[in-house]
C-alpha positions in Angstrom: 0.0 0.0 0.0 1.4 3.4 -1.0 0.7 6.1 1.6 0.3 9.8 1.0 3.6 11.5 0.8 4.9 12.9 4.1 8.0 15.1 3.9 10.2 16.4 6.6 12.7 19.1 5.6 15.6 20.5 7.5 18.7 22.2 6.1 20.4 19.5 4.0 18.1 16.6 5.2 15.0 15.6 3.4 12.8 12.7 4.6 9.9 11.2 2.7 7.6 8.4 3.8 7.6 6.1 0.8 5.6 3.0 1.6 3.9 1.2 4.5 3.1 -2.4 3.9 0.5 -3.9 6.3 0.6 -7.6 7.4 -1.9 -9.7 5.6 -3.1 -11.5 8.7 -3.4 -10.5 12.4 -0.3 -11.5 14.3 1.8 -11.8 11.2 5.2 -10.1 11.2 5.2 -9.2 7.5 4.7 -5.5 7.6 7.3 -2.9 6.6 7.9 0.8 6.4 10.2 2.5 3.8 11.6 6.0 4.0 13.4 7.9 1.3 16.2 10.0 3.0 18.5 12.4 1.3 21.2 14.0 3.5 24.8 14.0 4.5 25.4 10.4 5.5 22.0 10.0 7.2 21.6 7.4 10.0 18.1 6.1 10.6 17.2 4.3 13.9 13.7 2.9 14.3 11.8 2.6 17.6 12.2 -1.2 17.4 16.0 -0.7 17.2 16.3 -1.6 13.5 18.5 0.7 11.4 18.4 1.8 7.8 15.7 3.2 5.6 13.5 0.1 5.9 11.9 -1.3 9.0 10.9 -4.9 8.2 9.2 -7.9 9.8 6.7 -5.6 11.6 3.5 -6.6 13.3 0.6 -4.2 13.9 1.6 -1.2 15.9 2.9 2.4 15.9 6.6 3.0 14.9 8.9 6.0 14.7 12.2 6.7 13.1 14.9 9.1 14.2 17.0 10.4 11.3 20.3 12.2 12.0 23.1 13.5 9.7 26.0 15.9 10.0 23.6 18.9 10.2 20.5 18.0 12.2 18.2 15.4 13.6 14.5 14.7 12.8 11.9 12.3 14.1 9.0 10.8 12.1 6.5 9.3 14.5 3.1 7.6 14.7 3.7 5.5 11.6 0.9 3.0 11.9 1.1 -0.6 10.7 -2.3 -2.3 10.9 -3.4 -5.9 10.1 
């Protein structure tokens, strides 16, 4: 499922919510969230401790990502995965 585009902008750091894939069945860990990030060596840390632009193997719930680079930090929160 492609979600509406959400963009966070800070000097030199652009973050776009690309895709949220919801699990097909309740209790399944098949969801994922993909961010497109453009910045100076961005580091992405998810609320479930995964790193990188994609959080995978997600069950239903609310997730957030903290994105940092050489210039600033941003947080994208309340990203909902539902089954």
